[in-house]
ROZAKE-447084 format. One record per residue: y, x, z of N, C-alpha, C in turn. Coordinates in steps of 0.05 Angstrom, whole numbers, plus 5000, padded with zeros to 4 digits. Last residue first. Layout:
YXZYXZYXZ ...
This chain:
453657003858455156753861453956533845 448557373891449857283866451357023871 445957463936448757553936450157473910 440757323929442357143946445357223945 438657763900439257513887441057333903 441658393918439658193922440457923909 444858773864444658673891442558463894 441859263820443159003824442858923853 443059963829441159743828442559483834 447160343834445660323809443960073807 449560323885451260363861449760293835 445360273920447360053919449060073894 442960773910441560523904443460293901 446861113930446161133902444760883893 446960953984449460943968448760943938 441661074000442660793999445160763982 441461633996439661463980440761183977 445461784033445561874005443961693987 443561554080446061464069446361544040 438961864088438761574084441261474071 441062384097439362324073439062024067 443662514143445262404121443562314097 439262274196440662484181442162354157 440061784249438861884224440562114211 442761574290440961784296439761914272 445561164266447161384278445361624284 441460814253442960944231444561184242 440060644304438160784288439460934265 444660374319443960624333441960784317 444259934285446560114284446060374297 439459694300439559824274441960024273 435859584351438659664348438859824322 430559414342432159284363435159334359 425459324297428059454301429659284321 418659394312420959204310423559364315 412159514291414759634297416959424293 405559474310407859324299410459454309 401259724335401659754306403859594294 402059584390399659504375400159514345 408959644390406659544405404459464386 415559844396412959904383410659814401 422159744382419959664400417359704384 427860184377425660034366423859934389 432060324412432560304383430460134370 431860464466432360184458432960134429 430360954480433260914476433860634467 424860914479426260964505429260904503 423960874424423460644441424860674468 425361374407426861144397426460904414 421461674435424261714440425961474431 416761494410417161454438420061484446 417461684358417461394363417961324392 416862224369419262124358419561824362 411562254390413762344406416462224396 408762054345408461924371410861994389 409962444307410862164303410862014329 407362884329410262894324411462614321 402062724329403362774355406462774352 400762724275401062464289402562504315 404463184234402363124254402962864268 406662974168406963124193404563054212 407662674123406362934120406663104144 409562164123411562374127410362654123 404761884116406961844097408962074099 401762054160400762114133403062084113 404961824200404662114199403662204172 404161284189406861394186406661704184 398761254202399561204175402361324170 399061354257397461524240398261504211 401960924276403161194277401661384259 401460344233400460514255401860784254 405059774221404560044212403660214236 408659234204406059304214405259574203 415159084223413559234204410859304217 420658644229418058734239416458874216 425158384214425558624230422858734240 424958154144425158124173425558394187 424558294091426458084098426858044128 424758984069423458764083425458544090 427359424053425759284033424159054045 429759644096431559554075430059384055 425359834124426459574132428459474112 424660324096422560124096423759844103 429260614106428560554078426460334077 428860634163431160494150430460424121 424160934170424360664180426560504166 425561424146423361264135423460974145 429761594179430261544150428061364139 427061654227429261464225429761394196 423362054213422461794221424661584219 426862474204425262374182424262094188 428862554255430662464234429062354210 424062724281425662504291427462384270 422763184252421062944250422462694260 428863464224426763434244425063194239 430063744158430663584181428263534199 428564054113430764144130431263984155 424263824085424464124088426364204110 424863284083422363394094422563694100 429863264057429663174085427163294098 428563444005430563584021430163524051 424963033990424163313991425963484008 428462593993426062604010425062894013 431962703952432962713979430662723999 428562643907429762903912430762923941 427062103912425062313912426262583919 432161853907430561823931428462033934 433562013855435162093878433662073904 429561743827429662033826431262143849 431361213837428761303847428561613847 436161203809436161163838433561263851 434161263757435961463769436061443799 431160803752429761063751431561283763 435260423752433360433775431960703775 437460533702439060573727437360583751 433160383670434160663670435860723695 432759833681430560013689431460303689 437659653661436959613689434759803698 437359783606439559883623438759873652 432859493590432959783587435059903606 434458963600432159083614432259383613 438558873564439258913592436959033608 435859213506437459003519438059073548 432559503473435159613481437059403492 427559423458429459243446432359323453 424259743488425259853462427159663448 422859403529424659633534425859733508 419159083504421658963512423759183517 415159473497416259333473418959203480 414059593549415259803532416459673507 411659123566414259193577415659413560 406959153538408758933533411558993543 404659613560405259603531407259383525 403759453612405659663607406459663578 403558773630402358983614404459203608 405758623695405958573667404758813653 405858293759405258513742405358423713 409258173819408558073792407958313775 406958143887408458263865407758113840 406958063959406257983932407958133912 404358384016406058174005405058093978 404258924064403058724048405058504038 406559574057406959324072406059094054 404259954024404960034051405359784069 399860033972401459833986401759924015 400460623932398960443949400860263965 399761073880401460853891399660673907 399861783874398461533875400261323887 402162293827402162153853400461903851 402162503776400562643796400562503824 401461983726403062133745401262273765 401761683660400361773684402261943701 405061543618402661383623400961473646 409761773595407661943607405061803611 414061473577412261593557409961753569 417161203611418161473604416261613585 414460743621416860723605417960993596 410460963653409760823628412160813610 412961163698411861353678411161223652 414060723730416260833713415161023692 411160413765410060473739412060583720 414159903800412260123802411060163775 421159743811418459693800416759943802 426159473855425259623832422559543822 427359203901429559313886428759433859 423059053930423958863910426458953895 420759733934420659453943421759273921 418060363943418960173924418659893935 419061033965418160763971419460573951 416761713956418661493952417361233960 413162083974415462183959417461973953 409062224030410362024013412762143999 403462654030406262604038407462404019 397162894056398862754038401662734048 390863264055393363174068395163044047 386763454024386663184033389063084048 387363944001385963944026385763664038 390463833956387663903952386063893978 394863273972394263553967391263603965 397862713943395662813960394963093952 403862353946402462583934400362683953 405561673936404461883954403262113938 409561143941408661343921408061593937 408460503969408960793973407960953950 411259873966409260053954410260343959 411959274000412959543997410759713987 413458583982411658793992413159063989 415958173956416258183986414358393998 415858333902417758123911418158143941 415058863854414658753881416758533887 412458913794415058843805414658713833 408659393760408759203782411659163791 405159493700407659543715407959323735 398859773680400559553689403059663702 396160233666396060013647398159793654 395760913671397160683682397360463661 390361343683391961203663393160943675 391061823737389761603724391561463703 393662203767392562283741391262053725 392361863826393562103814392162173788 391561153816390861403828392261633814 394860533830393860733811393460993826 394660183872395460083846394660273824 390860043927391660263909392260153882 392259713987391359683960392559913943 394459734038392559944030391559924002 395259044046395759304057393559504049 395258673984394458714012394959004020 398358323943398658613949397858663978 396657873890396857943919396958243923 400657743833398357883844398757923874 402757353778402957413807400457543817 404657613716402457493731402757563761 408957523660408557623688406357463702 410057293613408057503613407457613641 414156933621411556823615409257033615 418457313630417357163652414557043645 420257523579418657683598417157513618 423057143549421057303536419157433556 426456923586424656743571422556893556 429357363602427557233620425557063605 432457453556430357643563428457533583 435857003559434257053535431957243541 438457043609436556823604434756893580 438557723634439757493621437657293613 436357973698436057953669437457703658 436357973752438858053738438658033708 431357873771433357673775435957723760 428858353759428158123744430257903746 431258673799431558743771430958493753 429758423848432558453840432958513811 425157913856425458193849428258233837 425457383858425657523884425757823880 424457183808427257233815427557363842 418857083808419957333796422757393804 416956833873417856793845418957053834 412856573923413956813911414556753881 410656183954413056113938414256353924 406756363985405856203963408256133944 406657024009408156774006407256623981 401457304044402757284018404157024016 402057614109401057394092402757384066 
């Protein structure tokens, strides 16, 4: 369900803007519901809006000619969707769709580019986030090539739950398989092992983390690399501010 109290400050980048920039940007932000499966943009399509998630997760997915797909990155309240607009591309070969429902704030790409060109704190924050996002994309490619489905699932779960406020995620095994670009049977087996070891609980499309410490110990180093770079470059959650 979409929170009626969602505010721009729930997004870590927006919360870190100085007052002067907030006063220019916040009036331009429009709250938008983000239902599960909503497509924000398609591969190769012109991107008009930039989205700042507050309590949803957006997957950046590449779809192959044969219809198969693989997730290349996830975006939550630590960042924004639509980096190509600020980089001058206005389009991308990937598609963006909502992986976990919630809410976001959107702003015209042209308006955000104008603010970006002011060379204020927004520019610094978005550039640092782009570096963190590139790291996540690169590490995902490495993980998909060199690590087992079990390890990939652990990484994916940790990255997803980092972007949620609770310990529950509504997601079918078929959707997870599509995100990882693997067979559903592989995800079923991997999820079964995690449940047997008391790491997660899975029932009727809902995943609950039972033992996060153990989940991290079973994961490959890819998650730690991504998290370390994100913690270094992206502002901490608003509640951590003094």
